[in-house]
N, C-alpha and C positions, 0 to 999 in steps of 0.2 A: 504493500500500500504506500510505499515511499513515505513512511511515517516520520515526520520531523517536528520536534518540539520547537515552537517559536517564542515561547515565554522567556523572560529574562531571569532564569533561575540557574543555579549551579548545583552540583552534587551535595553541597553543604547546606542548601536551603532546607529549612525545617518545614515539613508539611503541617497544615493547619486547616480546620474547618473554614470554608469560605474562600479558600485558595482557588484562583482561576488559572487554568493551564490551557494554552492555545497551541494548535498544531496545524501543519499543512499535511494533508493526506491525498492520496490518489487511489480511491477505492474502485474506480471503473475506467478502463480504457486510458489510463494515464492522465485523466482530467483532474487537475488540482482543485482541492476544496479546503475551506477553513473548517476547523473543528474546535469547539471550546467545551471543556469540562470543568466542573466545580468539585472540589473535594468537600463532601458534605459531612462526613464523620471521620474522626481519627481517634483511635485508642492505641497509643504508641506501643509498638512491638506486638500488638494483637491483631489489629485490622484497620483498614481505611476503605472508604467508599468514594467512587467518582461517578458523577452523573453528567450526562450531556446537557449543555445549555444552548448550544448552537451546533448544527452539523447535519450529517446525512441520515440520522436515525430519528424515528418518531419517539423512541424511548431508548435510553442507554443507562442502565444501573449496574455498576460493576463493583462487587465486593472483593477485597483482597484480604485473606485471612492468613495469619502466621502463627505457628505453634512450635515452640522449642522442643526438639527431640534430641536423642543421643547423637552427637556428632554434627549438629546443625539445626536448621529450621525447615519445617515443612510448610509449603505455601499452597493455599487452595483458593481458587477463583470461583465466584458465583456471579454469573452474568445473566441479566435479563435485558433483552433488546427487542425492538419492533421496528419494522420498516414502514415508512409512510406509503400512501397511495392505495390503501385498501387491498382489493383482490389482486391488483397488479403487483403491489409490494409483496404480498404473501407469495405469489408465484415467483417473483425475483428472488425472494429469500430461499425458497425451495430449490430453485435452479442453480443459484451461485452464491448468494450472500452467506448463507449458513456455512457452506464449505470454505469460503474465504475467511470467515471468522475462526473456524476450526483450524485452518492453516496458520493463522496468526498466532493462536495460542500454542499450537504444536511447535512452531518455530521458537517461540519464547521458551517453552520447556526445554527444547534442544539446547539453546544457548545457555540457559541457566545450568543445565546438567554438564555442559562442557566447561563452564566456569567453576562450578562448585562440586561436581561429581553427582553420581546417580545414587538414589537410595537403594 
């Protein structure tokens, strides 16, 4: 998706409820779009939630949960999303959006496992 964070943050920036994060994404045919999410909940070292405020989805609610385990941290995602445009959006989700979202999370899992090892 050519996912690029455009907000002025660094790795040292502490996350907080109300934090706005902006991105440039290319979800379809290389067409660039703006995307904005808000961090709505944070319980440090336990979870945080981001929700779309502007972008390609009718709904985007993404929970990131963290649990300390022997040798590291286990991360779990809970994602609820919806595509706009009614029946056409549902069809588009079935045909390619759902698969694209799964690819994004599969890629993230792969990168995290390469960085930190596999459980």
